[in-house]
CHARMM-style PDB file with segment names, atoms N, HN, CA, C and O in Angstrom:
ATOM      1  N   MET     1      14.638 -19.414 -34.445  1.00  0.00      PROA
ATOM      2  CA  MET     1      15.602 -19.302 -33.398  1.00  0.00      PROA
ATOM      3  C   MET     1      16.050 -17.853 -33.272  1.00  0.00      PROA
ATOM      4  O   MET     1      16.038 -17.107 -34.252  1.00  0.00      PROA
ATOM      5  N   LEU     2      16.443 -17.458 -32.077  1.00  0.00      PROA
ATOM      6  HN  LEU     2      16.453 -18.064 -31.282  1.00  0.00      PROA
ATOM      7  CA  LEU     2      16.867 -16.092 -31.800  1.00  0.00      PROA
ATOM      8  C   LEU     2      18.341 -15.922 -32.142  1.00  0.00      PROA
ATOM      9  O   LEU     2      19.180 -16.734 -31.753  1.00  0.00      PROA
ATOM     10  N   HSD     3      18.642 -14.862 -32.870  1.00  0.00      PROA
ATOM     11  HN  HSD     3      17.961 -14.202 -33.187  1.00  0.00      PROA
ATOM     12  CA  HSD     3      20.013 -14.522 -33.242  1.00  0.00      PROA
ATOM     13  C   HSD     3      20.319 -13.120 -32.735  1.00  0.00      PROA
ATOM     14  O   HSD     3      19.458 -12.241 -32.774  1.00  0.00      PROA
ATOM     15  N   THR     4      21.539 -12.910 -32.262  1.00  0.00      PROA
ATOM     16  HN  THR     4      22.239 -13.624 -32.231  1.00  0.00      PROA
ATOM     17  CA  THR     4      21.995 -11.583 -31.857  1.00  0.00      PROA
ATOM     18  C   THR     4      23.325 -11.306 -32.543  1.00  0.00      PROA
ATOM     19  O   THR     4      24.227 -12.144 -32.537  1.00  0.00      PROA
ATOM     20  N   PHE     5      23.434 -10.116 -33.137  1.00  0.00      PROA
ATOM     21  HN  PHE     5      22.701  -9.436 -33.142  1.00  0.00      PROA
ATOM     22  CA  PHE     5      24.625  -9.711 -33.866  1.00  0.00      PROA
ATOM     23  C   PHE     5      25.109  -8.366 -33.340  1.00  0.00      PROA
ATOM     24  O   PHE     5      24.309  -7.542 -32.898  1.00  0.00      PROA
ATOM     25  N   HSD     6      26.420  -8.145 -33.389  1.00  0.00      PROA
ATOM     26  HN  HSD     6      27.070  -8.814 -33.749  1.00  0.00      PROA
ATOM     27  CA  HSD     6      26.967  -6.806 -33.167  1.00  0.00      PROA
ATOM     28  C   HSD     6      26.731  -6.046 -34.464  1.00  0.00      PROA
ATOM     29  O   HSD     6      26.960  -6.581 -35.549  1.00  0.00      PROA
ATOM     30  N   VAL     7      26.277  -4.805 -34.359  1.00  0.00      PROA
ATOM     31  HN  VAL     7      26.091  -4.370 -33.477  1.00  0.00      PROA
ATOM     32  CA  VAL     7      26.044  -3.990 -35.551  1.00  0.00      PROA
ATOM     33  C   VAL     7      26.917  -2.733 -35.481  1.00  0.00      PROA
ATOM     34  O   VAL     7      26.789  -1.920 -34.566  1.00  0.00      PROA
ATOM     35  N   ALA     8      27.797  -2.595 -36.458  1.00  0.00      PROA
ATOM     36  HN  ALA     8      27.902  -3.256 -37.201  1.00  0.00      PROA
ATOM     37  CA  ALA     8      28.709  -1.445 -36.519  1.00  0.00      PROA
ATOM     38  C   ALA     8      28.096  -0.366 -37.402  1.00  0.00      PROA
ATOM     39  O   ALA     8      27.454  -0.660 -38.410  1.00  0.00      PROA
ATOM     40  N   GLY     9      28.303   0.885 -37.009  1.00  0.00      PROA
ATOM     41  HN  GLY     9      28.825   1.124 -36.190  1.00  0.00      PROA
ATOM     42  CA  GLY     9      27.837   2.001 -37.813  1.00  0.00      PROA
ATOM     43  C   GLY     9      26.633   2.714 -37.235  1.00  0.00      PROA
ATOM     44  O   GLY     9      26.201   3.728 -37.783  1.00  0.00      PROA
ATOM     45  N   THR    10      26.078   2.209 -36.138  1.00  0.00      PROA
ATOM     46  HN  THR    10      26.430   1.385 -35.693  1.00  0.00      PROA
ATOM     47  CA  THR    10      24.913   2.857 -35.540  1.00  0.00      PROA
ATOM     48  C   THR    10      25.360   3.913 -34.538  1.00  0.00      PROA
ATOM     49  O   THR    10      26.341   3.732 -33.816  1.00  0.00      PROA
ATOM     50  N   HSD    11      24.620   5.020 -34.510  1.00  0.00      PROA
ATOM     51  HN  HSD    11      23.824   5.166 -35.097  1.00  0.00      PROA
ATOM     52  CA  HSD    11      24.962   6.050 -33.537  1.00  0.00      PROA
ATOM     53  C   HSD    11      23.760   6.871 -33.070  1.00  0.00      PROA
ATOM     54  O   HSD    11      23.891   7.681 -32.153  1.00  0.00      PROA
ATOM     55  N   CYS    12      22.597   6.674 -33.683  1.00  0.00      PROA
ATOM     56  HN  CYS    12      22.491   6.015 -34.428  1.00  0.00      PROA
ATOM     57  CA  CYS    12      21.447   7.488 -33.291  1.00  0.00      PROA
ATOM     58  C   CYS    12      20.142   6.724 -33.531  1.00  0.00      PROA
ATOM     59  O   CYS    12      20.135   5.634 -34.104  1.00  0.00      PROA
ATOM     60  N   ASN    13      19.062   7.314 -33.086  1.00  0.00      PROA
ATOM     61  HN  ASN    13      19.068   8.199 -32.620  1.00  0.00      PROA
ATOM     62  CA  ASN    13      17.758   6.680 -33.217  1.00  0.00      PROA
ATOM     63  C   ASN    13      17.356   6.503 -34.690  1.00  0.00      PROA
ATOM     64  O   ASN    13      16.640   5.560 -35.027  1.00  0.00      PROA
ATOM     65  N   ALA    14      17.810   7.394 -35.551  1.00  0.00      PROA
ATOM     66  HN  ALA    14      18.392   8.160 -35.276  1.00  0.00      PROA
ATOM     67  CA  ALA    14      17.509   7.255 -36.973  1.00  0.00      PROA
ATOM     68  C   ALA    14      18.150   5.976 -37.537  1.00  0.00      PROA
ATOM     69  O   ALA    14      17.559   5.301 -38.380  1.00  0.00      PROA
ATOM     70  N   CYS    15      19.356   5.651 -37.067  1.00  0.00      PROA
ATOM     71  HN  CYS    15      19.836   6.199 -36.382  1.00  0.00      PROA
ATOM     72  CA  CYS    15      20.023   4.409 -37.478  1.00  0.00      PROA
ATOM     73  C   CYS    15      19.170   3.205 -37.069  1.00  0.00      PROA
ATOM     74  O   CYS    15      18.925   2.299 -37.866  1.00  0.00      PROA
ATOM     75  N   LYS    16      18.735   3.215 -35.832  1.00  0.00      PROA
ATOM     76  HN  LYS    16      18.934   3.951 -35.185  1.00  0.00      PROA
ATOM     77  CA  LYS    16      17.900   2.138 -35.300  1.00  0.00      PROA
ATOM     78  C   LYS    16      16.648   1.970 -36.148  1.00  0.00      PROA
ATOM     79  O   LYS    16      16.307   0.856 -36.548  1.00  0.00      PROA
ATOM     80  N   MET    17      15.964   3.073 -36.421  1.00  0.00      PROA
ATOM     81  HN  MET    17      16.240   3.978 -36.097  1.00  0.00      PROA
ATOM     82  CA  MET    17      14.719   3.013 -37.186  1.00  0.00      PROA
ATOM     83  C   MET    17      14.962   2.527 -38.610  1.00  0.00      PROA
ATOM     84  O   MET    17      14.170   1.745 -39.135  1.00  0.00      PROA
ATOM     85  N   LEU    18      16.037   2.974 -39.238  1.00  0.00      PROA
ATOM     86  HN  LEU    18      16.681   3.609 -38.812  1.00  0.00      PROA
ATOM     87  CA  LEU    18      16.336   2.563 -40.603  1.00  0.00      PROA
ATOM     88  C   LEU    18      16.588   1.062 -40.684  1.00  0.00      PROA
ATOM     89  O   LEU    18      16.019   0.380 -41.536  1.00  0.00      PROA
ATOM     90  N   ILE    19      17.435   0.550 -39.800  1.00  0.00      PROA
ATOM     91  HN  ILE    19      17.897   1.104 -39.108  1.00  0.00      PROA
ATOM     92  CA  ILE    19      17.741  -0.886 -39.801  1.00  0.00      PROA
ATOM     93  C   ILE    19      16.473  -1.699 -39.556  1.00  0.00      PROA
ATOM     94  O   ILE    19      16.206  -2.662 -40.275  1.00  0.00      PROA
ATOM     95  N   GLU    20      15.703  -1.325 -38.561  1.00  0.00      PROA
ATOM     96  HN  GLU    20      15.920  -0.543 -37.976  1.00  0.00      PROA
ATOM     97  CA  GLU    20      14.474  -2.059 -38.248  1.00  0.00      PROA
ATOM     98  C   GLU    20      13.477  -1.986 -39.402  1.00  0.00      PROA
ATOM     99  O   GLU    20      12.803  -2.974 -39.693  1.00  0.00      PROA
ATOM    100  N   ASP    21      13.373  -0.829 -40.066  1.00  0.00      PROA
ATOM    101  HN  ASP    21      13.920  -0.026 -39.829  1.00  0.00      PROA
ATOM    102  CA  ASP    21      12.469  -0.698 -41.209  1.00  0.00      PROA
ATOM    103  C   ASP    21      12.906  -1.558 -42.386  1.00  0.00      PROA
ATOM    104  O   ASP    21      12.086  -2.234 -43.007  1.00  0.00      PROA
ATOM    105  N   VAL    22      14.203  -1.530 -42.691  1.00  0.00      PROA
ATOM    106  HN  VAL    22      14.869  -0.981 -42.187  1.00  0.00      PROA
ATOM    107  CA  VAL    22      14.718  -2.337 -43.804  1.00  0.00      PROA
ATOM    108  C   VAL    22      14.458  -3.817 -43.539  1.00  0.00      PROA
ATOM    109  O   VAL    22      13.999  -4.541 -44.422  1.00  0.00      PROA
ATOM    110  N   LEU    23      14.753  -4.260 -42.325  1.00  0.00      PROA
ATOM    111  HN  LEU    23      15.126  -3.673 -41.607  1.00  0.00      PROA
ATOM    112  CA  LEU    23      14.597  -5.684 -42.012  1.00  0.00      PROA
ATOM    113  C   LEU    23      13.143  -6.092 -41.845  1.00  0.00      PROA
ATOM    114  O   LEU    23      12.819  -7.271 -41.990  1.00  0.00      PROA
ATOM    115  N   SER    24      12.259  -5.147 -41.544  1.00  0.00      PROA
ATOM    116  HN  SER    24      12.523  -4.189 -41.426  1.00  0.00      PROA
ATOM    117  CA  SER    24      10.836  -5.489 -41.411  1.00  0.00      PROA
ATOM    118  C   SER    24      10.228  -5.886 -42.753  1.00  0.00      PROA
ATOM    119  O   SER    24       9.195  -6.555 -42.793  1.00  0.00      PROA
ATOM    120  N   GLU    25      10.862  -5.478 -43.848  1.00  0.00      PROA
ATOM    121  HN  GLU    25      11.700  -4.934 -43.816  1.00  0.00      PROA
ATOM    122  CA  GLU    25      10.391  -5.845 -45.184  1.00  0.00      PROA
ATOM    123  C   GLU    25      10.765  -7.279 -45.558  1.00  0.00      PROA
ATOM    124  O   GLU    25      10.229  -7.823 -46.523  1.00  0.00      PROA
ATOM    125  N   ASP    26      11.661  -7.882 -44.821  1.00  0.00      PROA
ATOM    126  HN  ASP    26      12.097  -7.440 -44.037  1.00  0.00      PROA
ATOM    127  CA  ASP    26      12.110  -9.253 -45.067  1.00  0.00      PROA
ATOM    128  C   ASP    26      11.167 -10.205 -44.343  1.00  0.00      PROA
ATOM    129  O   ASP    26      11.174 -10.271 -43.114  1.00  0.00      PROA
ATOM    130  N   THR    27      10.365 -10.935 -45.087  1.00  0.00      PROA
ATOM    131  HN  THR    27      10.358 -10.881 -46.086  1.00  0.00      PROA
ATOM    132  CA  THR    27       9.343 -11.800 -44.495  1.00  0.00      PROA
ATOM    133  C   THR    27       9.912 -13.031 -43.800  1.00  0.00      PROA
ATOM    134  O   THR    27       9.181 -13.743 -43.112  1.00  0.00      PROA
ATOM    135  N   THR    28      11.211 -13.292 -43.970  1.00  0.00      PROA
ATOM    136  HN  THR    28      11.805 -12.714 -44.528  1.00  0.00      PROA
ATOM    137  CA  THR    28      11.814 -14.449 -43.296  1.00  0.00      PROA
ATOM    138  C   THR    28      12.300 -14.099 -41.891  1.00  0.00      PROA
ATOM    139  O   THR    28      12.736 -14.978 -41.148  1.00  0.00      PROA
ATOM    140  N   LEU    29      12.227 -12.809 -41.524  1.00  0.00      PROA
ATOM    141  HN  LEU    29      11.873 -12.095 -42.129  1.00  0.00      PROA
ATOM    142  CA  LEU    29      12.699 -12.350 -40.221  1.00  0.00      PROA
ATOM    143  C   LEU    29      11.521 -11.931 -39.353  1.00  0.00      PROA
ATOM    144  O   LEU    29      10.481 -11.502 -39.853  1.00  0.00      PROA
ATOM    145  N   ARG    30      11.706 -12.064 -38.038  1.00  0.00      PROA
ATOM    146  HN  ARG    30      12.550 -12.412 -37.631  1.00  0.00      PROA
ATOM    147  CA  ARG    30      10.687 -11.641 -37.086  1.00  0.00      PROA
ATOM    148  C   ARG    30      11.342 -10.854 -35.963  1.00  0.00      PROA
ATOM    149  O   ARG    30      12.442 -11.180 -35.517  1.00  0.00      PROA
ATOM    150  N   ASP    31      10.662  -9.828 -35.518  1.00  0.00      PROA
ATOM    151  HN  ASP    31       9.768  -9.562 -35.880  1.00  0.00      PROA
ATOM    152  CA  ASP    31      11.059  -9.076 -34.323  1.00  0.00      PROA
ATOM    153  C   ASP    31      12.485  -8.531 -34.369  1.00  0.00      PROA
ATOM    154  O   ASP    31      13.224  -8.662 -33.393  1.00  0.00      PROA
ATOM    155  N   ALA    32      12.878  -7.928 -35.475  1.00  0.00      PROA
ATOM    156  HN  ALA    32      12.278  -7.822 -36.268  1.00  0.00      PROA
ATOM    157  CA  ALA    32      14.211  -7.318 -35.561  1.00  0.00      PROA
ATOM    158  C   ALA    32      14.244  -6.062 -34.696  1.00  0.00      PROA
ATOM    159  O   ALA    32      13.459  -5.135 -34.895  1.00  0.00      PROA
ATOM    160  N   THR    33      15.173  -6.048 -33.724  1.00  0.00      PROA
ATOM    161  HN  THR    33      15.810  -6.801 -33.563  1.00  0.00      PROA
ATOM    162  CA  THR    33      15.272  -4.944 -32.780  1.00  0.00      PROA
ATOM    163  C   THR    33      16.729  -4.547 -32.593  1.00  0.00      PROA
ATOM    164  O   THR    33      17.583  -5.395 -32.336  1.00  0.00      PROA
ATOM    165  N   VAL    34      17.009  -3.253 -32.723  1.00  0.00      PROA
ATOM    166  HN  VAL    34      16.315  -2.564 -32.932  1.00  0.00      PROA
ATOM    167  CA  VAL    34      18.348  -2.717 -32.514  1.00  0.00      PROA
ATOM    168  C   VAL    34      18.430  -2.119 -31.117  1.00  0.00      PROA
ATOM    169  O   VAL    34      17.541  -1.379 -30.695  1.00  0.00      PROA
ATOM    170  N   ASP    35      19.508  -2.446 -30.399  1.00  0.00      PROA
ATOM    171  HN  ASP    35      20.230  -3.048 -30.741  1.00  0.00      PROA
ATOM    172  CA  ASP    35      19.804  -1.847 -29.099  1.00  0.00      PROA
ATOM    173  C   ASP    35      21.006  -0.927 -29.308  1.00  0.00      PROA
ATOM    174  O   ASP    35      22.132  -1.391 -29.483  1.00  0.00      PROA
ATOM    175  N   LEU    36      20.751   0.390 -29.289  1.00  0.00      PROA
ATOM    176  HN  LEU    36      19.836   0.768 -29.147  1.00  0.00      PROA
ATOM    177  CA  LEU    36      21.825   1.351 -29.564  1.00  0.00      PROA
ATOM    178  C   LEU    36      22.914   1.338 -28.505  1.00  0.00      PROA
ATOM    179  O   LEU    36      24.091   1.482 -28.836  1.00  0.00      PROA
ATOM    180  N   GLU    37      22.553   1.169 -27.242  1.00  0.00      PROA
ATOM    181  HN  GLU    37      21.597   1.052 -26.972  1.00  0.00      PROA
ATOM    182  CA  GLU    37      23.556   1.157 -26.168  1.00  0.00      PROA
ATOM    183  C   GLU    37      24.518  -0.017 -26.305  1.00  0.00      PROA
ATOM    184  O   GLU    37      25.728   0.141 -26.145  1.00  0.00      PROA
ATOM    185  N   LYS    38      23.975  -1.194 -26.602  1.00  0.00      PROA
ATOM    186  HN  LYS    38      22.991  -1.322 -26.732  1.00  0.00      PROA
ATOM    187  CA  LYS    38      24.799  -2.396 -26.729  1.00  0.00      PROA
ATOM    188  C   LYS    38      25.361  -2.568 -28.134  1.00  0.00      PROA
ATOM    189  O   LYS    38      26.248  -3.389 -28.364  1.00  0.00      PROA
ATOM    190  N   LYS    39      24.823  -1.771 -29.086  1.00  0.00      PROA
ATOM    191  HN  LYS    39      24.102  -1.104 -28.899  1.00  0.00      PROA
ATOM    192  CA  LYS    39      25.194  -1.887 -30.499  1.00  0.00      PROA
ATOM    193  C   LYS    39      24.953  -3.301 -31.013  1.00  0.00      PROA
ATOM    194  O   LYS    39      25.817  -3.916 -31.637  1.00  0.00      PROA
ATOM    195  N   THR    40      23.726  -3.804 -30.725  1.00  0.00      PROA
ATOM    196  HN  THR    40      23.023  -3.304 -30.218  1.00  0.00      PROA
ATOM    197  CA  THR    40      23.351  -5.145 -31.162  1.00  0.00      PROA
ATOM    198  C   THR    40      22.045  -5.118 -31.949  1.00  0.00      PROA
ATOM    199  O   THR    40      21.232  -4.201 -31.830  1.00  0.00      PROA
ATOM    200  N   LEU    41      21.880  -6.150 -32.746  1.00  0.00      PROA
ATOM    201  HN  LEU    41      22.540  -6.896 -32.843  1.00  0.00      PROA
ATOM    202  CA  LEU    41      20.653  -6.416 -33.472  1.00  0.00      PROA
ATOM    203  C   LEU    41      20.195  -7.798 -33.059  1.00  0.00      PROA
ATOM    204  O   LEU    41      20.950  -8.764 -33.166  1.00  0.00      PROA
ATOM    205  N   SER    42      18.966  -7.898 -32.589  1.00  0.00      PROA
ATOM    206  HN  SER    42      18.353  -7.113 -32.502  1.00  0.00      PROA
ATOM    207  CA  SER    42      18.386  -9.192 -32.242  1.00  0.00      PROA
ATOM    208  C   SER    42      17.196  -9.439 -33.149  1.00  0.00      PROA
ATOM    209  O   SER    42      16.425  -8.527 -33.445  1.00  0.00      PROA
ATOM    210  N   LEU    43      17.056 -10.681 -33.588  1.00  0.00      PROA
ATOM    211  HN  LEU    43      17.683 -11.422 -33.347  1.00  0.00      PROA
ATOM    212  CA  LEU    43      15.933 -11.040 -34.448  1.00  0.00      PROA
ATOM    213  C   LEU    43      15.705 -12.537 -34.390  1.00  0.00      PROA
ATOM    214  O   LEU    43      16.545 -13.297 -33.910  1.00  0.00      PROA
ATOM    215  N   GLU    44      14.553 -12.939 -34.888  1.00  0.00      PROA
ATOM    216  HN  GLU    44      13.870 -12.321 -35.278  1.00  0.00      PROA
ATOM    217  CA  GLU    44      14.242 -14.358 -34.983  1.00  0.00      PROA
ATOM    218  C   GLU    44      14.202 -14.751 -36.445  1.00  0.00      PROA
ATOM    219  O   GLU    44      13.641 -14.047 -37.284  1.00  0.00      PROA
ATOM    220  N   SER    45      14.815 -15.900 -36.732  1.00  0.00      PROA
ATOM    221  HN  SER    45      15.271 -16.471 -36.050  1.00  0.00      PROA
ATOM    222  CA  SER    45      14.834 -16.429 -38.090  1.00  0.00      PROA
ATOM    223  C   SER    45      15.113 -17.926 -38.021  1.00  0.00      PROA
ATOM    224  O   SER    45      15.791 -18.408 -37.114  1.00  0.00      PROA
ATOM    225  N   ASP    46      14.578 -18.645 -38.993  1.00  0.00      PROA
ATOM    226  HN  ASP    46      14.027 -18.253 -39.730  1.00  0.00      PROA
ATOM    227  CA  ASP    46      14.850 -20.082 -39.088  1.00  0.00      PROA
ATOM    228  C   ASP    46      16.135 -20.364 -39.865  1.00  0.00      PROA
ATOM    229  O   ASP    46      16.600 -21.503 -39.913  1.00  0.00      PROA
ATOM    230  N   GLU    47      16.700 -19.336 -40.464  1.00  0.00      PROA
ATOM    231  HN  GLU    47      16.322 -18.411 -40.426  1.00  0.00      PROA
ATOM    232  CA  GLU    47      17.921 -19.467 -41.260  1.00  0.00      PROA
ATOM    233  C   GLU    47      19.130 -19.663 -40.349  1.00  0.00      PROA
ATOM    234  O   GLU    47      19.178 -19.105 -39.252  1.00  0.00      PROA
ATOM    235  N   GLU    48      20.095 -20.445 -40.795  1.00  0.00      PROA
ATOM    236  HN  GLU    48      20.056 -20.898 -41.685  1.00  0.00      PROA
ATOM    237  CA  GLU    48      21.319 -20.671 -40.038  1.00  0.00      PROA
ATOM    238  C   GLU    48      22.144 -19.389 -39.986  1.00  0.00      PROA
ATOM    239  O   GLU    48      22.139 -18.601 -40.932  1.00  0.00      PROA
ATOM    240  N   LYS    49      22.845 -19.187 -38.889  1.00  0.00      PROA
ATOM    241  HN  LYS    49      22.849 -19.828 -38.120  1.00  0.00      PROA
ATOM    242  CA  LYS    49      23.550 -17.929 -38.640  1.00  0.00      PROA
ATOM    243  C   LYS    49      24.563 -17.555 -39.733  1.00  0.00      PROA
ATOM    244  O   LYS    49      24.564 -16.398 -40.155  1.00  0.00      PROA
ATOM    245  N   PRO    50      25.416 -18.457 -40.210  1.00  0.00      PROA
ATOM    246  CA  PRO    50      26.404 -18.043 -41.224  1.00  0.00      PROA
ATOM    247  C   PRO    50      25.765 -17.488 -42.503  1.00  0.00      PROA
ATOM    248  O   PRO    50      26.210 -16.461 -43.016  1.00  0.00      PROA
ATOM    249  N   SER    51      24.745 -18.144 -43.015  1.00  0.00      PROA
ATOM    250  HN  SER    51      24.383 -18.978 -42.599  1.00  0.00      PROA
ATOM    251  CA  SER    51      24.109 -17.641 -44.238  1.00  0.00      PROA
ATOM    252  C   SER    51      23.276 -16.395 -43.948  1.00  0.00      PROA
ATOM    253  O   SER    51      23.180 -15.505 -44.794  1.00  0.00      PROA
ATOM    254  N   LEU    52      22.677 -16.325 -42.771  1.00  0.00      PROA
ATOM    255  HN  LEU    52      22.754 -17.048 -42.084  1.00  0.00      PROA
ATOM    256  CA  LEU    52      21.869 -15.170 -42.389  1.00  0.00      PROA
ATOM    257  C   LEU    52      22.729 -13.918 -42.286  1.00  0.00      PROA
ATOM    258  O   LEU    52      22.351 -12.870 -42.810  1.00  0.00      PROA
ATOM    259  N   ILE    53      23.864 -14.004 -41.629  1.00  0.00      PROA
ATOM    260  HN  ILE    53      24.171 -14.856 -41.203  1.00  0.00      PROA
ATOM    261  CA  ILE    53      24.723 -12.821 -41.468  1.00  0.00      PROA
ATOM    262  C   ILE    53      25.236 -12.334 -42.818  1.00  0.00      PROA
ATOM    263  O   ILE    53      25.340 -11.128 -43.044  1.00  0.00      PROA
ATOM    264  N   LYS    54      25.553 -13.248 -43.703  1.00  0.00      PROA
ATOM    265  HN  LYS    54      25.469 -14.227 -43.520  1.00  0.00      PROA
ATOM    266  CA  LYS    54      26.021 -12.865 -45.038  1.00  0.00      PROA
ATOM    267  C   LYS    54      24.918 -12.128 -45.794  1.00  0.00      PROA
ATOM    268  O   LYS    54      25.167 -11.091 -46.410  1.00  0.00      PROA
ATOM    269  N   ARG    55      23.723 -12.654 -45.747  1.00  0.00      PROA
ATOM    270  HN  ARG    55      23.520 -13.496 -45.247  1.00  0.00      PROA
ATOM    271  CA  ARG    55      22.582 -12.051 -46.450  1.00  0.00      PROA
ATOM    272  C   ARG    55      22.231 -10.681 -45.859  1.00  0.00      PROA
ATOM    273  O   ARG    55      21.993  -9.725 -46.597  1.00  0.00      PROA
ATOM    274  N   LEU    56      22.199 -10.592 -44.525  1.00  0.00      PROA
ATOM    275  HN  LEU    56      22.392 -11.368 -43.925  1.00  0.00      PROA
ATOM    276  CA  LEU    56      21.846  -9.324 -43.883  1.00  0.00      PROA
ATOM    277  C   LEU    56      22.907  -8.257 -44.130  1.00  0.00      PROA
ATOM    278  O   LEU    56      22.574  -7.085 -44.304  1.00  0.00      PROA
ATOM    279  N   ASN    57      24.171  -8.646 -44.149  1.00  0.00      PROA
ATOM    280  HN  ASN    57      24.442  -9.598 -44.008  1.00  0.00      PROA
ATOM    281  CA  ASN    57      25.225  -7.678 -44.463  1.00  0.00      PROA
ATOM    282  C   ASN    57      25.057  -7.134 -45.878  1.00  0.00      PROA
ATOM    283  O   ASN    57      25.327  -5.958 -46.125  1.00  0.00      PROA
ATOM    284  N   THR    58      24.620  -7.965 -46.795  1.00  0.00      PROA
ATOM    285  HN  THR    58      24.401  -8.920 -46.595  1.00  0.00      PROA
ATOM    286  CA  THR    58      24.365  -7.512 -48.158  1.00  0.00      PROA
ATOM    287  C   THR    58      23.218  -6.498 -48.178  1.00  0.00      PROA
ATOM    288  O   THR    58      23.271  -5.514 -48.915  1.00  0.00      PROA
ATOM    289  N   GLU    59      22.178  -6.740 -47.364  1.00  0.00      PROA
ATOM    290  HN  GLU    59      22.135  -7.539 -46.765  1.00  0.00      PROA
ATOM    291  CA  GLU    59      21.035  -5.826 -47.306  1.00  0.00      PROA
ATOM    292  C   GLU    59      21.383  -4.504 -46.623  1.00  0.00      PROA
ATOM    293  O   GLU    59      20.874  -3.454 -47.017  1.00  0.00      PROA
ATOM    294  N   LEU    60      22.244  -4.541 -45.603  1.00  0.00      PROA
ATOM    295  HN  LEU    60      22.657  -5.393 -45.282  1.00  0.00      PROA
ATOM    296  CA  LEU    60      22.521  -3.349 -44.798  1.00  0.00      PROA
ATOM    297  C   LEU    60      23.746  -2.559 -45.247  1.00  0.00      PROA
ATOM    298  O   LEU    60      23.875  -1.383 -44.905  1.00  0.00      PROA
ATOM    299  N   ALA    61      24.639  -3.176 -46.000  1.00  0.00      PROA
ATOM    300  HN  ALA    61      24.534  -4.131 -46.277  1.00  0.00      PROA
ATOM    301  CA  ALA    61      25.876  -2.498 -46.432  1.00  0.00      PROA
ATOM    302  C   ALA    61      25.622  -1.190 -47.181  1.00  0.00      PROA
ATOM    303  O   ALA    61      26.360  -0.230 -46.957  1.00  0.00      PROA
ATOM    304  N   PRO    62      24.625  -1.101 -48.055  1.00  0.00      PROA
ATOM    305  CA  PRO    62      24.398   0.173 -48.757  1.00  0.00      PROA
ATOM    306  C   PRO    62      24.079   1.342 -47.816  1.00  0.00      PROA
ATOM    307  O   PRO    62      24.222   2.505 -48.193  1.00  0.00      PROA
ATOM    308  N   PHE    63      23.652   1.029 -46.604  1.00  0.00      PROA
ATOM    309  HN  PHE    63      23.536   0.084 -46.297  1.00  0.00      PROA
ATOM    310  CA  PHE    63      23.319   2.071 -45.628  1.00  0.00      PROA
ATOM    311  C   PHE    63      24.471   2.343 -44.655  1.00  0.00      PROA
ATOM    312  O   PHE    63      24.359   3.218 -43.796  1.00  0.00      PROA
ATOM    313  N   GLY    64      25.586   1.594 -44.783  1.00  0.00      PROA
ATOM    314  HN  GLY    64      25.677   0.883 -45.480  1.00  0.00      PROA
ATOM    315  CA  GLY    64      26.758   1.824 -43.954  1.00  0.00      PROA
ATOM    316  C   GLY    64      26.816   1.007 -42.672  1.00  0.00      PROA
ATOM    317  O   GLY    64      27.575   1.341 -41.763  1.00  0.00      PROA
ATOM    318  N   TYR    65      26.027  -0.057 -42.585  1.00  0.00      PROA
ATOM    319  HN  TYR    65      25.410  -0.328 -43.323  1.00  0.00      PROA
ATOM    320  CA  TYR    65      26.016  -0.895 -41.372  1.00  0.00      PROA
ATOM    321  C   TYR    65      26.613  -2.264 -41.681  1.00  0.00      PROA
ATOM    322  O   TYR    65      26.451  -2.796 -42.779  1.00  0.00      PROA
ATOM    323  N   THR    66      27.309  -2.824 -40.687  1.00  0.00      PROA
ATOM    324  HN  THR    66      27.441  -2.392 -39.795  1.00  0.00      PROA
ATOM    325  CA  THR    66      27.924  -4.141 -40.830  1.00  0.00      PROA
ATOM    326  C   THR    66      27.618  -4.966 -39.598  1.00  0.00      PROA
ATOM    327  O   THR    66      27.755  -4.492 -38.470  1.00  0.00      PROA
ATOM    328  N   LEU    67      27.205  -6.196 -39.816  1.00  0.00      PROA
ATOM    329  HN  LEU    67      27.094  -6.581 -40.732  1.00  0.00      PROA
ATOM    330  CA  LEU    67      26.932  -7.132 -38.713  1.00  0.00      PROA
ATOM    331  C   LEU    67      28.094  -8.078 -38.540  1.00  0.00      PROA
ATOM    332  O   LEU    67      28.766  -8.442 -39.505  1.00  0.00      PROA
ATOM    333  N   SER    68      28.324  -8.470 -37.313  1.00  0.00      PROA
ATOM    334  HN  SER    68      27.778  -8.175 -36.529  1.00  0.00      PROA
ATOM    335  CA  SER    68      29.345  -9.499 -37.024  1.00  0.00      PROA
ATOM    336  C   SER    68      28.867 -10.354 -35.881  1.00  0.00      PROA
ATOM    337  OT1 SER    68      29.565 -11.281 -35.469  1.00  0.00      PROA
TER     338      SER     68
END
């Protein structure tokens, strides 16, 4: 299923590339894409949204990004 999250902490193309690269290593996710203008992250996953957001925040927090 398709999930879209607001992503805080992004401001440049390097942010976009870093988030997409980190999430591309997660085999449970597909098509992770950051939209810098909208400050969103869209991806496909079979995981339910509450557990997915918690897990992704754990993966992205060391880089200074937060999903909501």
